[in-house]
N, C-alpha and C positions, 0 to 999 in steps of 0.2 A: 065596282069589280067586275070584269067579265070572268065567269065562271070558268076554272081551270086555267086563269091568268093570275097567277101571285108572285110573290116577291121571291118565293122559294122555288120557284120554276128553275133558276140556274143550279142549285143544290140538287136537285131532282136530276138535272141532265146530266150531272158528273156520275151521279149513282149508277143512272141507267147506263151510262157509257160504260161504266168497268164490267157491270152485269153483262151487256150485250158483248164486249171484247174477250171474256170468258167463254161465253156460250159460242162465239165465232171460233175460237181456239181449239174448244172441245169437238164441236162438229166438224172442223177442218180437217181433223185426222180420220174422219170416215171417208175414203175416198167416192167420190162421184155421189156424195150425198146431198140432197138440195134441203136448204135450210128453210123451214116454214114458220114464219113470225104472224100472230094475229094480236092486233092491237085493238083490244076492246073499249079502248076511251081515247080515240085516237086525236081528237082537236083539230085545230087548223093548221098544226104543224109549225106554227110560231108563236111566241108569246110576245106580243108587241109592247107589253109593257118595260119588259126589262131586257128585250131584243135577243131572245134566245130560242133555239130552234126545239121544236117539239119531239115527243117520242120517236114517231114515225119517221123524221128525217136523220134523226141520231141513229136509229137503227140502220136505214139505208147507206149513210156515211161509213158506219162500222164495218157492214157485210161488205161494200166497196174497197173498204182499205186493206180487210183479210181477204180478199178476193172469194168471197163467198158466193157460190150459185144459191140465190135465194128467191122465195116468192113472200111477200107481204101482202096481209089482207087486215084492211082497216074499218073498223066499225064508228060511226059518229052519228049520233042521233041529232044535232042540230044542222040543218041543211046548210046554212050560210057557212058553217064550219068546214062541213063536209066538203063543200064547193071549194072554198080556199085551200084546204088539202089537197084535193084533187087537182088543182092547179099548180100545186107545187110538185106535185108527181108526175105532173103531164109526160114528162119525157122517160119515164121507169116502166118499161113493159111489164116488170116483174112485181109491180104494186098495183092493189086494188082498194078502192075506198068504196063502202056502201054507206048510203044514209039509212038509218034506221036503227033497231033494236039489236043489240050487240047478242041477245040471245039469238035472234035470227041467223046472224053471223055463225054463231057455234052449232047450230043444228045443219047448216049450208055445208060447214067445212069438209065433211068425208066426202060428199059428190064434186067439191070443188077441187079437192086434192086429187080424185080420180080422172077429172077433166085434165088437169096436169101432168098426169102420168104417176103419179104418187098412190101408193096403196096407203089407206091410213094406217093401219098397225104399224106401218113402218116409218112414218113421218117423224122427223127430228127437227125440233126447233122449239118455239116458246110462245106461251100467251101470256101478254102483258094486261094487267088489271091495275088500272090507275083511276079509281074513282073519285068523285068530289064528294062522295058519302053515299050510302044506299037506302038510307030511309025515305029518301023522296026517289021516284023514277025506278027504283029496283034497279039499280046501275050495276050491281053484280049479279047474273045470271044463273044463280047457282044450279038449278035442275037442269039448264041447258049446258053448262060446264061438265057436269056429273055425266050426261049422255055424251059429251064430247070425248071426255078421257075414257070412257068404256071403250071407244072405238079408237081413238089415237093416243094411247097409253104413254108413248115415248116423248111427249111433249111436257116440256117444262114450264112451271109457272112462275111469273115473276109478278110479285103483288105489292105494290106499293099503298099501303092502307095507314096512316098514321092514328096514333092512340087516342088522340083528340077525337078523331073522326069516331072511333070504335066506342069511346065514352059517350058522346054526342048521341049515339044511336041506342042506349040503353032503352030498353022497352020494346024495340023493334022485334017483331017476330022472329028474326033471323040472328037477333042477339043471342050468344050462349053465355051463361054466367057460371 
């Protein structure tokens, strides 16, 4: 099984859809606000096994449906998946895909926001964390997230982390008992 491509993707998609819709409704109440969405575990944008779109495409679909003005920034470590996502988002000038560590995207966000005319302290939106586990590859960039939220304190966190993953990582330095 390819990492991030499981049978529960459809259930996760329903959950993310609900959260993205809730976020869109809240932010749409702020006139002239641009929604900033950061997906730190973006994947390829499509689950081949169960034929379901991934979180970046779910977000852009919801944003368009609610006529949100948005910017989306995606990090994907796997070059092949990042390329596939980039191709799926090729016609969306408001979505950006980077290949590399998600901590690097977190650290770059204040400057990226300024380039797009958004003062980081006023940025509204969300950061999606949907790791496959963090014991390997340090998939959750805790220090970088702390730095990001010091500057961008109005971003909400959407964190999908199952209890089995938490239990599996007992003994990891980031595990808190």
